[in-house]
C-alpha positions in Angstrom: 17.9 -20.3 16.5 16.2 -19.3 19.9 14.7 -15.8 19.9 14.7 -15.6 15.8 11.7 -13.4 14.5 10.8 -14.8 11.1 8.3 -13.3 8.7 5.3 -15.5 7.9 4.7 -16.5 4.4 1.6 -14.9 2.8 -0.8 -17.9 2.4 -4.0 -15.9 1.4 -4.9 -13.1 -0.8 -8.3 -11.8 0.0 -10.0 -9.8 -3.0 -13.0 -7.4 -2.3 -14.2 -5.3 -5.2 -16.7 -2.5 -5.6 -17.0 -0.1 -8.7 -14.7 2.4 -6.7 -11.8 0.1 -5.8 -10.6 -3.3 -5.4 -8.9 -4.1 -2.2 -6.4 -6.9 -1.8 -5.4 -8.1 1.7 -2.3 -10.3 1.7 -2.8 -12.5 5.0 -0.3 -14.8 6.8 -1.8 -17.1 9.4 -4.7 -15.1 9.9 -2.7 -11.6 10.2 -2.9 -8.6 7.7 0.5 -8.4 6.1 -0.1 -5.9 3.3 -3.1 -4.0 1.9 -3.2 -2.9 -1.8 -5.9 -0.7 -3.2 -6.5 -0.6 -6.9 -8.9 2.2 -8.2 -9.8 2.5 -11.9 -7.6 4.9 -13.7 -5.3 5.6 -10.7 -1.7 4.5 -9.6 -0.2 1.2 -9.8 1.8 1.9 -12.9 4.7 -0.1 -11.7 5.9 -2.3 -14.7 4.5 0.0 -17.3 7.1 0.7 -19.9 7.1 4.1 -21.7 8.9 5.9 -24.5 10.2 8.9 -22.6 12.1 11.8 -23.2 14.8 13.1 -21.0 14.0 16.8 -20.0 16.8 17.4 -17.6 20.0 15.7 -16.5 21.0 16.8 -13.0 24.6 15.7 -12.3 24.3 16.8 -8.9 21.7 14.3 -8.1 23.3 11.7 -10.4 19.9 11.3 -12.0 17.7 12.5 -15.0 14.3 13.6 -15.2 12.1 11.8 -17.9 8.8 13.1 -19.3 6.4 9.9 -19.7 3.3 11.7 -20.7 0.1 12.3 -19.2 1.8 15.4 -17.3 4.2 13.0 -15.4 8.0 13.4 -15.1 9.6 10.5 -13.5 13.0 10.3 -11.8 15.6 8.1 -13.3 19.0 7.5 -11.1 22.3 6.7 -12.7 22.2 3.3 -11.3 18.8 2.5 -13.1 20.0 4.1 -16.2 23.0 2.0 -17.3 26.3 0.6 -16.1 26.9 0.8 -12.2 29.5 3.6 -11.3 29.0 5.6 -14.5 27.8 9.1 -14.0 24.5 10.1 -15.3 25.9 12.5 -17.9 27.6 9.6 -19.7 24.3 7.5 -19.7 21.7 9.8 -21.0 21.6 13.3 -22.6 18.8 16.0 -22.6 16.3 15.5 -25.3 17.3 11.7 -25.8 14.3 9.1 -26.3 14.4 6.3 -23.8 12.6 3.3 -22.9 11.8 3.2 -19.3 9.6 1.2 -17.0 8.0 2.5 -13.7 9.8 1.0 -10.9 7.9 2.8 -8.0 4.8 4.6 -8.4 4.4 8.3 -7.7 3.9 9.5 -4.2 2.8 12.9 -2.9 4.3 15.5 -5.2 7.2 13.2 -6.3 6.9 11.5 -9.7 7.6 7.8 -10.1 11.0 6.3 -10.0 11.9 4.9 -13.4 14.5 2.1 -14.6 15.9 0.9 -17.8 16.4 -2.3 -16.2 13.5 -4.4 -17.2 12.8 -7.3 -19.5 13.1 -6.3 -23.1 13.4 -9.1 -25.5 15.6 -8.4 -28.5 15.7 -4.7 -27.6 12.1 -4.3 -28.9 11.1 -1.7 -26.5 14.3 0.3 -26.8 13.8 0.2 -30.7 10.2 1.2 -30.3 11.1 4.1 -28.1 13.7 5.3 -30.5 11.0 5.2 -33.3 8.1 6.6 -31.2 7.2 10.1 -30.7 7.7 10.3 -27.1 6.0 10.4 -24.6 4.2 7.3 -25.3 2.9 4.2 -23.4 4.6 1.1 -25.1 3.7 -1.8 -22.6 0.9 -1.9 -19.9 1.9 -4.1 -17.1 -0.2 -6.8 -15.7 -3.2 -6.0 -13.5 -2.3 -5.6 -9.8 -4.4 -8.6 -9.0 -2.7 -10.8 -11.4 0.6 -9.7 -10.5 0.0 -10.4 -6.6 -1.5 -13.8 -7.5 1.6 -14.7 -9.6 3.9 -13.4 -6.9 2.3 -15.6 -4.3 1.7 -18.6 -6.3 1.1 -20.7 -3.3 -1.2 -18.6 -1.5 -5.1 -19.4 -1.6 -7.1 -16.5 -3.4 -10.4 -15.8 -2.1 -12.4 -13.3 -4.2 -16.1 -11.8 -3.7 -16.5 -11.1 -7.5 -17.0 -14.0 -10.2 -15.5 -11.8 -12.6 -12.1 -11.6 -10.8 -12.4 -15.3 -10.4 -12.7 -15.6 -14.2 -10.0 -13.2 -14.9 -7.6 -14.9 -12.7 -8.2 -18.4 -14.4 -7.7 -16.8 -17.7 -4.4 -15.4 -16.6 -3.3 -19.1 -15.9 -4.5 -19.3 -12.1 -6.3 -22.5 -12.4 -6.3 -23.6 -9.0 -6.6 -22.2 -5.4 -9.2 -19.6 -6.4 -12.4 -19.6 -4.3 -15.5 -17.3 -4.7 -16.5 -16.1 -1.3 -20.4 -16.8 -0.8 -20.7 -16.0 2.9 -23.5 -13.8 4.1 -21.2 -11.0 5.5 -18.5 -9.0 3.6 -15.3 -10.8 2.8 -12.9 -8.5 4.8 -15.2 -8.3 7.9 -15.6 -12.1 7.9 -11.9 -12.8 7.8 -11.0 -10.0 10.3 -9.2 -8.0 7.6 -11.4 -4.9 8.1 -10.7 -4.7 11.8 -6.9 -5.0 11.3 -6.9 -2.4 8.7 -8.7 0.0 11.3 -6.0 -0.9 13.8 -3.2 -0.1 11.3 -4.6 3.5 10.5 -4.7 4.5 14.3 -1.9 6.1 15.9 -1.3 3.7 18.7 -0.9 0.0 18.9 -1.2 -1.7 22.3 0.9 -4.8 22.9 -0.3 -7.7 25.1 2.0 -6.7 28.1 0.3 -3.2 28.0 3.1 -1.4 26.2 2.0 1.0 23.5 3.7 1.9 20.3 2.9 5.5 19.1 3.2 6.4 15.3 4.0 10.3 14.6 4.6 10.6 10.8 6.2 14.0 9.9 7.3 15.3 6.5 10.8 14.2 6.7 10.4 11.0 8.9 8.5 8.7 10.9 8.9 8.7 14.8 7.8 5.6 16.7 7.9 5.8 20.5 7.8 2.7 22.8 5.8 3.5 25.8 6.0 1.1 28.8 2.3 2.3 29.8 0.8 -0.3 32.0 3.5 -2.9 31.1 6.0 -1.7 33.9 3.4 -2.0 36.6 3.4 -5.6 35.8 7.0 -5.7 36.5 8.3 -5.9 32.9 11.8 -4.6 32.4 12.8 -2.1 29.7 14.6 -4.7 27.8 11.6 -7.2 27.9 9.4 -4.6 26.7 11.7 -3.5 23.8 12.0 -7.0 22.9 8.4 -7.6 22.6 8.1 -4.5 20.6 10.4 -5.4 17.9 8.0 -8.0 15.9 5.1 -5.7 16.1 7.2 -2.8 15.0 8.5 -5.0 12.0 4.9 -6.0 11.0 3.7 -2.4 11.3 6.5 -1.0 9.0 5.4 -3.4 6.3 1.6 -3.0 6.7 1.6 0.7 7.0 4.2 0.8 4.3 6.3 3.4 6.2 9.4 4.4 4.1 12.2 6.9 4.3 13.8 7.6 7.7 12.1 5.7 10.6 13.4 6.7 14.2 12.4 4.3 16.9 12.5 5.6 20.6 12.9 2.2 22.6 13.1 2.4 26.3 16.2 3.4 27.8 18.7 0.4 28.7 22.1 0.8 30.5 23.4 -2.7 29.8 25.4 -2.8 26.7 24.5 -6.4 26.2 20.8 -5.6 26.1 21.4 -2.9 23.5 23.3 -5.4 21.5 20.6 -8.0 22.0 17.9 -5.5 20.7 19.9 -4.5 17.6 20.1 -8.2 16.6 16.5 -8.7 17.2 15.6 -5.7 15.0 17.8 -6.7 12.2 16.3 -10.4 12.3 12.8 -9.1 12.2 13.4 -7.1 9.2 14.9 -9.9 7.1 11.6 -10.9 5.8 10.5 -7.4 4.6 10.5 -6.9 0.9 11.7 -3.3 1.2 15.4 -2.8 1.5 16.4 -1.6 5.2 19.4 -0.2 6.9 19.7 -0.1 10.5 21.7 2.2 13.0 21.8 1.8 16.6 20.4 1.6 19.3 22.1 4.5 20.9 22.8 4.7 24.7 19.4 6.6 24.9 17.6 3.8 23.1 17.2 5.4 19.6 17.3 3.1 16.6 17.3 4.5 13.0 15.8 2.6 10.2 16.0 3.7 6.6 13.3 1.8 4.6 13.0 1.8 1.0 9.8 3.4 -0.1 7.3 1.0 -1.9 4.6 3.2 -3.2 2.2 5.3 -0.9 1.8 4.5 2.7 -1.4 2.8 3.9 -2.9 5.9 5.2 -2.3 7.4 1.6 -3.7 4.6 -0.1 -6.7 4.9 1.9 -7.0 8.5 1.1 -8.7 11.4 2.6 -11.5 11.3 5.0 -14.0 12.2 2.2 -12.7 9.3 -0.1 -12.5 6.7 2.9 -16.0 7.5 3.8 -17.4 7.2 0.4 -15.7 3.9 -0.4 -16.9 2.6 3.0 -20.4 3.9 1.9 -20.4 1.7 -1.0 -19.3 -1.2 0.7 -22.1 -0.7 3.2 -24.7 -0.4 0.4 -23.8 -4.0 -0.7 -24.3 -5.2 2.9 -27.6 -3.2 3.5 -28.8 -4.8 0.0 -28.5 -8.3 1.1 -30.4 -7.6 4.5 -33.2 -5.1 3.5 -35.6 -5.3 0.9 -37.1 -2.4 -1.2 -36.6 -0.9 -4.8 -34.3 2.0 -3.5 -32.0 3.3 -0.9 -32.3 6.8 0.4 -28.7 8.1 1.2 -28.3 11.0 3.5 -24.5 12.3 3.8 -22.4 15.2 3.6 -22.2 17.1 0.4 -18.5 16.2 0.1 -19.2 12.4 0.2 -22.2 12.8 -2.0 -20.4 14.6 -4.6 -17.4 12.1 -4.4 -19.8 9.3 -5.8 -22.8 10.9 -7.5 -21.5 14.0 -9.0 -18.1 12.1 -10.1 -20.3 10.1 -12.5 -20.0 6.9 -10.3 -23.6 7.1 -9.0 -25.1 5.0 -12.0 -22.3 2.3 -11.6 -22.9 1.8 -8.0 -26.7 1.8 -8.4 -26.3 -0.8 -11.1 -23.8 -2.9 -8.8 -26.1 -2.7 -5.8 -29.1 -3.4 -7.8 -31.1 -0.6 -6.4 -32.1 2.9 -7.5 -30.0 5.5 -5.2 -31.7 8.7 -4.1 -29.0 11.0 -2.7 -29.5 13.8 -0.2 -26.6 16.2 0.7 -26.8 17.4 4.1 -24.4 20.3 5.1 -24.5 19.7 8.9 -23.1 16.1 8.6 -19.9 14.8 9.4 -18.4 12.7 6.4 -18.5 9.4 8.4 -22.2 10.3 9.3 -24.3 8.5 6.7 -27.7 7.5 6.9 -29.1 4.7 4.5 -32.8 3.8 4.4 -34.8 1.3 2.1 -37.4 3.0 0.1 -40.3 1.4 -1.9 
């Protein structure tokens, strides 16, 4: 139908690996749709199955808290614990051993969301949980890259690591896997790096000159639509609002914004314009894998969107300025190694960045991966993003 906003299917997975992290960019028609970051020993426990122990039943929340080990307590809603409509107190009891799977990874101070609704052939996991001394890991889920490659079976997969290409083929992905052999880094060559930087910015400028401003706070995310220079070209508030909708939908998914989102569209007096905007927002969110609920727009242009949380936001996944700078440094070392000769690299960076890599025990892994000896110098006056790399004999 005319005016329909459809979500493009993911057609390519770009996989860029370093000793610190594997970044997986889901692309559609050259646009970045999602970014996943998989770090050794961190996060992405979704799908893992545990023998857990119920440590507290909270009837007021209609949920229970389950110890799954490693100092982690997960949240089990009644709807994920058994028959729909039954109260949590009728489904689990304190001290009970239960087999649970991680449905959503931990975020901020909140533990993972758990479920008892997972594939358990012949009840083997439930029986193992009853026998095991909980908490205990019963089954590890597939590696994140394998899961995404299986989920997007029709998408091409471009990797920059022969090991990842081999692992995918062993997991059954025998076609559509290509090894990147270009001179430049994969993400930069494909334009993904630039799009990641744009998605971490507070503002997004539209073609008309209008601007989307993102203001996350603890309890919600506010998004303001500012006409900026668009109104100077004669664009009406209704036209600017409609232009903003597809960009809004893409950014919600790319930035992985969950919880309550309040969008302040430009004010529209015409009720028909408000109805058209509501329909366009609902249409744009149909392709979002997260569940959404929409309310509005109000007479003042406010639209409320409740979006299911699917793990950390993009900013949380990228991490602190120190972590982001340290991982960018590692990617830069690979680029420098391909362009400059020498037996070693001298690296001058802030003490926090140096500590994040050298003192954390990863310096040796990085040096072997780059193929150079690394000489570190921590300089207190440097900003985290101010890093100097020089070849040394």
